[in-house]
ZAZA-207380 format. One record per residue: x, y, z of N, C-alpha, C in turn; residue in three letters. Coordinates in Angstrom, 3 decimals. Each point is the difference from the previous one (the first is absolute). Layout:
N
{rec {X,Y,Z},{X,Y,Z},{X,Y,Z},"ala"}
...
//
This chain:
179
{rec {72.922,119.599,99.670},{0.594,-0.326,1.255},{0.576,1.287,0.618},"met"}
{rec {-0.486,0.359,1.145},{0.575,1.213,0.626},{1.307,-0.233,0.711},"glu"}
{rec {0.903,0.884,-0.165},{1.383,-0.137,0.553},{0.210,1.119,1.025},"his"}
{rec {-0.041,-0.315,1.281},{0.118,0.996,1.002},{1.461,0.161,0.481},"lys"}
{rec {0.813,-0.875,-0.192},{1.383,0.019,0.410},{0.819,-1.067,-0.695},"gly"}
{rec {1.242,0.293,-0.314},{0.813,-0.990,-0.824},{0.106,-1.381,0.757},"glu"}
{rec {0.159,0.007,1.262},{0.135,-1.289,0.698},{-1.309,-0.665,0.120},"ile"}
{rec {-1.047,0.787,0.148},{-1.380,-0.574,0.163},{-0.390,-0.575,-1.318},"arg"}
{rec {0.499,0.455,-1.167},{-0.327,-0.584,-1.253},{0.519,-1.454,0.075},"val"}
{rec {1.220,-0.237,0.378},{0.583,-1.357,0.033},{-0.750,-0.824,1.024},"leu"}
{rec {-0.244,0.540,1.146},{-0.670,-0.826,1.056},{-1.359,-0.513,-0.588},"glu"}
{rec {-0.752,0.897,-0.471},{-1.373,-0.353,-0.535},{0.142,-0.995,-1.144},"ala"}
{rec {0.933,0.225,-0.900},{0.148,-0.893,-1.150},{0.419,-1.374,0.473},"val"}
{rec {1.106,0.016,0.783},{0.491,-1.364,0.362},{-0.945,-0.692,0.938},"leu"}
{rec {-0.882,0.650,0.680},{-0.871,-0.600,0.850},{-1.123,-0.806,-0.807},"ser"}
{rec {-0.314,0.590,-1.244},{-1.088,-0.577,-0.680},{0.299,-0.456,-1.431},"trp"}
{rec {0.954,-0.803,-0.176},{0.358,-0.498,-1.325},{-0.586,-1.365,-0.183},"ile"}
{rec {-0.756,-0.194,-1.055},{-0.668,-1.269,-0.232},{0.923,-1.066,-0.387},"arg"}
{rec {-0.219,-1.178,0.376},{0.681,-1.206,-0.434},{1.470,-0.012,0.205},"asp"}
{rec {0.423,0.643,1.060},{1.475,-0.036,0.349},{0.203,-0.332,1.392},"thr"}
{rec {1.248,-0.154,0.474},{0.430,-0.194,1.333},{0.697,1.240,0.481},"asn"}
{rec {-0.123,1.113,-0.694},{0.769,1.201,0.336},{-0.357,0.555,1.385},"leu"}
{rec {-1.212,-0.142,0.427},{-0.381,0.628,1.236},{0.892,-0.554,1.167},"arg"}
{rec {0.515,-1.158,-0.051},{0.883,-0.515,1.009},{1.367,0.778,-0.012},"ser"}
{rec {0.278,0.717,-1.135},{1.216,0.821,-0.040},{-0.284,1.485,0.216},"asn"}
{rec {-1.232,0.386,0.235},{-0.308,1.436,0.152},{0.078,0.353,1.511},"ala"}
{rec {0.367,1.282,0.209},{0.058,0.588,1.293},{-0.969,1.067,0.251},"phe"}
{rec {-0.649,0.001,1.185},{-0.913,1.013,0.423},{0.638,1.303,0.285},"gly"}
{rec {-0.866,1.005,0.427},{0.547,1.336,0.375},{0.906,-0.075,1.210},"pro"}
{rec {-0.156,-1.068,0.859},{0.832,-0.062,1.216},{1.266,-0.730,-0.302},"asp"}
{rec {0.293,-0.376,-1.214},{1.254,-0.722,-0.386},{-0.056,-1.437,0.171},"gly"}
{rec {-1.115,-0.572,0.543},{-0.069,-1.449,0.255},{-0.631,-0.705,-1.256},"asn"}
{rec {0.455,-1.297,-0.215},{-0.562,-0.655,-1.170},{-1.471,-0.159,0.155},"pro"}
{rec {-0.786,0.133,-1.163},{-1.384,-0.183,0.151},{-0.379,-1.477,-0.042},"gln"}
{rec {0.769,-0.896,-0.444},{-0.346,-1.388,0.020},{-1.124,-0.384,-0.881},"gly"}
{rec {-0.557,-1.200,0.183},{-1.102,-0.498,-0.813},{-1.347,0.673,0.397},"lys"}
{rec {-0.791,0.221,-0.905},{-1.378,0.588,0.197},{-0.984,-1.081,0.102},"ser"}
{rec {-0.969,0.135,0.947},{-1.066,-1.025,0.162},{-1.151,0.510,-0.870},"ser"}
{rec {0.120,1.184,-0.594},{-1.204,0.550,-0.706},{0.120,-0.428,-1.464},"arg"}
{rec {-1.132,-0.038,-0.636},{-0.111,-0.256,-1.431},{0.289,1.334,-0.730},"lys"}
{rec {0.535,-0.075,-1.208},{0.201,1.266,-0.713},{-1.336,0.518,-0.500},"his"}
{rec {-0.094,1.307,-0.025},{-1.264,0.645,-0.334},{0.233,0.741,-1.356},"thr"}
{rec {-0.989,0.745,-0.435},{0.124,0.791,-1.314},{1.058,1.000,0.148},"his"}
{rec {0.596,0.260,1.205},{1.018,1.007,0.208},{1.338,-0.620,-0.330},"glu"}
{rec {0.100,-1.299,-0.017},{1.293,-0.624,-0.358},{0.482,0.318,-1.403},"ser"}
{rec {1.267,-0.117,-0.223},{0.555,0.267,-1.317},{0.777,-1.150,-0.613},"val"}
{rec {0.164,-0.137,-1.228},{0.803,-0.988,-0.678},{1.403,0.372,0.129},"arg"}
{rec {0.894,-0.979,-0.090},{1.433,0.129,0.189},{0.553,1.068,-1.002},"leu"}
{rec {-0.495,-0.022,-1.218},{0.469,0.913,-1.029},{-0.320,1.413,0.372},"glu"}
{rec {-1.176,0.259,0.600},{-0.360,1.336,0.421},{0.975,0.355,1.158},"glu"}
{rec {0.246,-0.939,0.942},{0.859,0.308,1.106},{1.424,0.470,-0.553},"cys"}
{rec {0.597,-0.720,-0.938},{1.280,0.324,-0.558},{-0.087,1.438,-0.627},"val"}
{rec {-1.066,0.204,-0.731},{-0.133,1.361,-0.588},{-0.051,1.111,1.037},"his"}
{rec {-0.696,-0.252,1.082},{-0.128,1.013,1.080},{1.345,0.222,0.602},"glu"}
{rec {0.840,-1.092,0.193},{1.183,0.106,0.710},{0.995,0.758,-0.889},"ile"}
{rec {0.017,-0.288,-1.286},{0.884,0.725,-0.963},{-0.358,1.465,-0.010},"ile"}
{rec {-1.327,0.259,0.055},{-0.436,1.481,0.005},{0.532,0.604,1.305},"his"}
{rec {-0.004,-0.650,1.079},{0.442,0.591,1.264},{1.577,0.219,-0.041},"ala"}
{rec {0.723,-0.904,-0.732},{1.410,0.199,-0.235},{0.311,1.151,-0.912},"ile"}
{rec {-0.873,0.194,-0.960},{0.135,1.099,-0.920},{-0.141,1.322,0.830},"glu"}
{rec {-0.792,0.030,0.962},{-0.290,1.115,0.803},{1.172,0.288,0.885},"ile"}
{rec {0.525,-1.124,0.701},{1.046,0.138,0.988},{0.858,-1.214,-0.049},"asp"}
{rec {1.075,0.053,-0.738},{0.890,-1.116,-0.210},{1.020,-0.334,1.169},"ser"}
{rec {-0.190,0.764,1.111},{0.961,-0.169,1.019},{-0.645,-0.783,1.213},"lys"}
{rec {-1.131,-0.625,-0.301},{-0.675,-0.848,1.008},{0.316,-1.481,-0.068},"gln"}
{rec {0.763,-0.532,0.922},{0.325,-1.399,-0.026},{-1.173,-0.922,0.052},"ser"}
{rec {-1.047,0.409,0.797},{-1.154,-0.944,0.093},{-0.698,-0.126,-1.393},"pro"}
{rec {0.120,0.982,-0.840},{-0.683,-0.146,-1.332},{0.713,-1.033,-0.785},"phe"}
{rec {1.276,0.010,0.010},{0.793,-1.036,-0.671},{-0.151,-1.416,0.519},"tyr"}
{rec {-0.053,0.010,1.357},{-0.181,-1.317,0.605},{-1.464,-0.564,-0.342},"tyr"}
{rec {-0.978,0.835,-0.021},{-1.310,-0.445,-0.377},{-0.034,-0.460,-1.446},"ser"}
{rec {0.667,0.837,-0.825},{0.055,-0.383,-1.447},{0.689,-1.268,-0.240},"leu"}
{rec {1.092,-0.249,0.730},{0.769,-1.319,-0.109},{-0.859,-1.105,0.410},"ala"}
{rec {-0.759,0.166,1.090},{-0.955,-1.171,0.415},{-1.015,-0.303,-0.967},"asn"}
{rec {-0.525,1.141,-0.677},{-1.035,-0.219,-0.996},{0.599,-0.633,-1.247},"ala"}
{rec {1.156,0.444,-0.384},{0.650,-0.538,-1.180},{0.353,-1.558,0.159},"leu"}
{rec {0.477,-0.302,1.189},{0.305,-1.327,0.405},{-1.237,-0.882,-0.110},"arg"}
{rec {-1.150,0.548,0.428},{-1.249,-0.688,-0.118},{-0.453,-0.234,-1.415},"glu"}
{rec {0.411,0.881,-0.878},{-0.297,-0.100,-1.405},{0.990,-0.872,-0.708},"gln"}
{rec {1.013,-0.399,0.643},{1.089,-0.960,-0.650},{0.904,0.848,-0.750},"gly"}
{rec {0.138,1.298,0.194},{1.013,0.862,-0.653},{1.217,0.161,1.060},"lys"}
{rec {0.741,-1.098,0.023},{1.011,-0.120,1.013},{1.155,0.912,-0.214},"phe"}
{rec {0.478,0.198,-1.242},{1.107,0.920,-0.175},{-0.337,1.450,0.420},"met"}
{rec {-1.257,0.387,-0.469},{-0.505,1.311,0.394},{-0.171,0.203,1.543},"glu"}
{rec {-0.432,-1.090,0.651},{-0.092,-0.153,1.414},{1.319,0.262,0.705},"ala"}
{rec {1.023,-0.688,-0.534},{1.344,0.121,0.579},{0.470,1.451,-0.163},"ile"}
{rec {-0.186,0.621,-1.045},{0.306,1.436,-0.233},{-0.678,0.910,1.002},"glu"}
{rec {-1.340,-0.238,0.209},{-0.755,0.781,0.967},{0.340,-0.206,1.344},"ala"}
{rec {0.356,-1.255,0.405},{0.552,-0.190,1.427},{1.304,0.705,0.133},"tyr"}
{rec {0.793,-0.073,-0.968},{1.390,0.708,0.054},{-0.156,1.491,0.150},"gln"}
{rec {-0.998,0.535,-0.687},{-0.279,1.448,0.142},{-0.500,0.367,1.344},"gln"}
{rec {-0.842,-0.817,0.488},{-0.481,0.286,1.381},{1.121,0.014,0.975},"ala"}
{rec {0.997,-0.968,-0.181},{1.105,-0.100,0.858},{0.959,1.214,-0.162},"ile"}
{rec {0.172,0.447,-1.295},{0.860,1.171,-0.224},{-0.594,1.224,0.746},"arg"}
{rec {-1.287,0.145,-0.049},{-0.622,1.136,0.741},{0.012,-0.160,1.446},"ile"}
{rec {-0.276,-1.205,0.501},{-0.012,-0.201,1.448},{0.884,-1.310,0.292},"gln"}
{rec {1.307,0.271,0.109},{0.961,-1.154,0.183},{-0.199,-0.924,1.131},"pro"}
{rec {-0.844,0.332,0.959},{-0.315,-0.863,1.104},{-1.384,-0.685,-0.191},"asn"}
{rec {-0.496,-0.178,-1.110},{-1.317,-0.533,-0.334},{-0.008,-1.502,0.123},"his"}
{rec {0.002,-0.550,1.192},{0.200,-1.447,0.135},{-0.980,-0.857,-0.810},"ala"}
{rec {-1.239,0.484,-0.055},{-0.988,-0.742,-0.701},{0.263,-0.037,-1.509},"asp"}
{rec {0.514,1.079,-0.608},{0.373,0.071,-1.417},{1.196,-1.009,-0.185},"ala"}
{rec {0.906,-0.002,0.885},{1.143,-1.028,-0.140},{-0.523,-1.371,0.115},"tyr"}
{rec {-0.861,-0.309,0.918},{-0.559,-1.320,0.234},{-0.745,-0.455,-1.343},"asn"}
{rec {-0.840,0.862,-0.452},{-0.700,-0.444,-1.214},{0.751,-0.089,-1.223},"asn"}
{rec {1.135,0.859,-0.187},{0.978,-0.142,-1.031},{0.619,-1.351,0.043},"leu"}
{rec {0.367,-0.398,1.315},{0.544,-1.404,0.170},{-0.827,-1.069,-0.554},"gly"}
{rec {-1.316,0.140,0.185},{-0.966,-1.054,-0.382},{-0.018,-0.099,-1.533},"val"}
{rec {-0.005,1.137,-0.636},{0.081,-0.039,-1.577},{1.286,-0.543,-0.476},"val"}
{rec {1.113,0.322,0.721},{1.283,-0.549,-0.449},{-0.007,-1.513,0.202},"leu"}
{rec {-0.471,-0.538,1.031},{-0.090,-1.438,0.226},{-0.787,-0.561,-1.153},"ile"}
{rec {-1.226,0.471,-0.334},{-0.786,-0.368,-1.083},{0.720,-0.080,-1.328},"asp"}
{rec {1.061,0.842,-0.090},{0.725,0.004,-1.328},{1.354,-0.661,0.211},"his"}
{rec {0.100,-0.828,1.088},{1.175,-0.795,0.245},{1.349,0.789,0.086},"glu"}
{rec {-0.179,1.271,0.421},{1.168,0.850,0.378},{0.274,-0.122,1.481},"lys"}
{rec {0.386,-1.219,0.376},{0.126,-0.409,1.384},{1.073,0.740,0.793},"leu"}
{rec {1.113,0.225,-0.607},{1.009,0.707,0.665},{-0.330,1.480,0.257},"gly"}
{rec {-0.660,0.549,-0.915},{-0.458,1.412,0.223},{-1.131,0.051,1.044},"glu"}
{rec {-0.904,-0.997,0.018},{-1.022,-0.010,0.958},{0.526,-0.214,1.407},"ser"}
{rec {1.060,-0.723,0.183},{0.600,-0.164,1.321},{0.591,1.279,0.478},"val"}
{rec {0.667,0.762,-0.905},{0.523,1.308,0.366},{-1.097,1.078,0.353},"gln"}
{rec {-1.107,-0.183,-0.773},{-1.171,0.934,0.276},{-0.575,-0.358,1.360},"ile"}
{rec {-0.119,-1.225,0.355},{-0.660,-0.330,1.292},{0.995,0.370,1.193},"tyr"}
{rec {1.345,-0.153,-0.242},{0.871,0.454,1.055},{-0.101,1.496,0.242},"gln"}
{rec {-0.134,0.760,-1.062},{-0.142,1.397,0.144},{-1.421,0.340,0.705},"lys"}
{rec {-1.064,-0.757,-0.360},{-1.281,0.258,0.587},{0.206,-0.185,1.552},"thr"}
{rec {0.660,-1.140,0.359},{0.145,-0.265,1.466},{0.930,1.007,0.723},"leu"}
{rec {0.911,0.599,-0.757},{0.809,1.143,0.545},{-0.959,1.137,0.448},"glu"}
{rec {-0.912,0.341,-0.854},{-0.982,1.036,0.178},{-1.038,-0.350,0.998},"ile"}
{rec {-0.493,-1.265,0.009},{-1.055,-0.440,0.942},{0.374,-1.321,0.555},"arg"}
{rec {0.756,-0.055,0.999},{0.503,-1.259,0.520},{-1.041,-0.984,0.539},"pro"}
{rec {-1.232,0.431,0.317},{-1.048,-0.884,0.481},{-1.095,-0.276,-1.011},"asn"}
{rec {0.401,-0.156,-1.263},{-0.950,-0.145,-1.100},{-0.104,-1.487,-0.264},"tyr"}
{rec {-0.974,-0.593,0.443},{-0.190,-1.540,-0.224},{-0.123,-0.371,-1.399},"ala"}
{rec {-0.756,0.777,-0.766},{-0.129,-0.272,-1.379},{1.387,-0.083,-0.834},"asp"}
{rec {0.788,1.072,0.399},{1.330,0.026,-0.707},{0.864,-1.233,0.397},"ala"}
{rec {-0.027,-0.386,1.280},{0.730,-1.266,0.418},{-0.575,-1.225,-0.745},"tyr"}
{rec {-1.323,-0.063,-0.124},{-0.593,-1.158,-0.693},{0.403,0.051,-1.453},"asn"}
{rec {-0.038,1.179,-0.640},{0.369,0.084,-1.326},{1.439,-0.255,-0.302},"asn"}
{rec {0.879,0.490,0.959},{1.420,-0.332,-0.058},{0.152,-1.475,0.051},"leu"}
{rec {-0.699,-0.646,0.812},{0.159,-1.463,0.185},{-0.356,-0.626,-1.354},"gly"}
{rec {-1.017,0.402,-0.688},{-0.459,-0.542,-1.310},{1.226,0.133,-0.955},"ile"}
{rec {0.584,1.210,-0.107},{1.121,0.245,-0.887},{1.172,-0.823,0.312},"ala"}
{rec {0.345,-0.177,1.352},{1.056,-0.796,0.354},{-0.277,-1.512,-0.309},"leu"}
{rec {-1.243,-0.459,0.157},{-0.356,-1.374,-0.310},{0.192,-0.236,-1.601},"lys"}
{rec {-0.488,0.958,-0.690},{0.160,-0.122,-1.491},{1.525,-0.054,-0.415},"glu"}
{rec {0.842,0.717,0.776},{1.390,-0.023,-0.227},{0.720,-1.265,0.606},"asn"}
{rec {-0.862,-0.985,0.534},{0.484,-1.238,0.605},{0.765,0.291,1.282},"lys"}
{rec {-0.256,1.092,0.601},{0.697,0.302,1.335},{-1.029,-0.354,1.048},"leu"}
{rec {-0.243,-1.265,0.231},{-1.065,-0.481,0.814},{0.131,0.380,1.475},"phe"}
{rec {1.201,-0.116,0.602},{0.235,0.347,1.428},{-0.326,1.480,0.224},"glu"}
{rec {0.536,0.875,-0.929},{-0.301,1.397,0.196},{-1.486,0.276,-0.214},"leu"}
{rec {-0.660,-0.731,-0.932},{-1.427,0.243,-0.225},{-0.753,-0.347,1.248},"ser"}
{rec {0.299,-1.104,0.657},{-0.642,-0.478,1.176},{0.119,1.080,1.080},"leu"}
{rec {1.306,0.539,0.104},{0.254,1.128,1.021},{-0.939,1.207,-0.272},"lys"}
{rec {-0.135,0.344,-1.236},{-0.766,1.121,-0.379},{-1.516,-0.190,0.343},"ser"}
{rec {-0.516,-1.168,-0.249},{-1.371,-0.361,0.250},{-0.241,-0.030,1.531},"phe"}
{rec {0.952,-0.494,0.778},{-0.096,-0.030,1.434},{0.060,1.488,0.588},"lys"}
{rec {0.708,0.834,-0.643},{0.072,1.410,0.332},{-1.360,0.680,-0.146},"asn"}
{rec {-0.645,-0.359,-1.168},{-1.442,0.460,-0.214},{-0.913,-0.512,1.038},"ala"}
{rec {0.177,-1.172,0.489},{-0.847,-0.526,1.003},{0.320,0.553,1.355},"leu"}
{rec {1.236,0.449,0.265},{0.303,0.702,1.230},{-0.683,1.314,0.042},"thr"}
{rec {-0.137,0.619,-1.043},{-0.810,1.275,-0.203},{-1.469,-0.234,0.165},"ile"}
{rec {-0.481,-0.982,-0.651},{-1.491,-0.331,-0.104},{-0.201,-1.459,0.121},"asp"}
{rec {-0.218,-0.496,1.215},{-0.145,-1.454,0.240},{-1.188,-0.582,-0.696},"ala"}
{rec {-0.855,0.838,-0.542},{-1.191,-0.591,-0.786},{0.156,0.065,-1.468},"asn"}
{rec {1.193,0.266,-0.521},{0.239,0.295,-1.354},{0.068,-1.382,-0.743},"tyr"}
{rec {-1.173,-0.414,-0.437},{-0.256,-1.338,-0.681},{0.890,-0.233,-1.159},"thr"}
{rec {0.206,1.057,-0.854},{0.874,-0.217,-1.168},{1.338,-0.428,0.345},"asp"}
{rec {0.564,0.528,1.068},{1.394,-0.367,0.462},{-0.032,-1.485,0.473},"ala"}
{rec {-0.979,-0.437,0.674},{-0.076,-1.410,0.354},{-0.088,-0.849,-1.212},"tyr"}
{rec {-0.799,0.390,-0.927},{-0.155,-0.818,-1.281},{1.305,0.028,-0.765},"asn"}
{rec {0.738,1.055,-0.029},{1.256,0.072,-0.735},{1.012,-0.964,0.662},"asn"}
{rec {0.044,-0.009,1.325},{0.895,-0.924,0.707},{-0.294,-1.459,-0.426},"ile"}
{rec {-1.312,-0.270,-0.051},{-0.351,-1.335,-0.418},{0.497,-0.323,-1.386},"gly"}
{rec {-0.127,0.980,-0.913},{0.451,-0.239,-1.375},{1.523,-0.224,-0.034},"ile"}
{rec {0.755,0.726,0.840},{1.498,-0.220,0.050},{0.352,-1.440,0.457},"val"}
{rec {-0.819,-0.498,0.876},{0.174,-1.436,0.635},{-0.412,-1.025,-0.968},"tyr"}
{rec {-0.755,0.273,-0.953},{-0.519,-1.073,-1.042},{1.158,-0.623,-0.715},"arg"}
//
C-alpha cells in the first residue's frame, strides 16, 4: 500500500474497509462526511484489522494528529473493543479539544455501556462546540430517554428536527418515547 500523506492514508483506508459501516464516519479531503458508498468493494479494499494496523502505524509516525485517534477509535468500536475506543476518542479530544465528532461518538460508546450521566455531559459539550449538530441532539435525546427524562428527551429530538427536518431517526425516537 503506497502512503503519499498521513491524512491520505486514513482517507483511503476508511473509504475502503470491508464489512464495516465506517465509511459513514469517514471525512473526505474537503472535511465533509463521505457517507455511504454505492460502489462494491474491490481488490483495493482492506480488512478492518489491516486498517487498525495502518492507523496505529500513522500514530507511531505522528502521535499529535487527532484524526488518527478518531479513526482508530471508530475502527476499535467497530471491532467491539469499546474500552480502547473510549481511550482513543479521549486522546483525539485531548489533541483537538473542539473535535465535536469525537465527543459525539464517545457519547455513543458511553450510552452502549450504560454510562448515561457521562454521555449526557459529553453531548452537552458536543453541542457547546457545534450547536447545530442534529446527530448530537438525537443522541442526547437517547441518553435522556434512557435516564427516564422523557420531556427533556423529546425536546432534544425536536431540536434535532429543527436542524434537519428529514432526520428520520429523531422521528423514530419520538415515537419510542410515546410508546
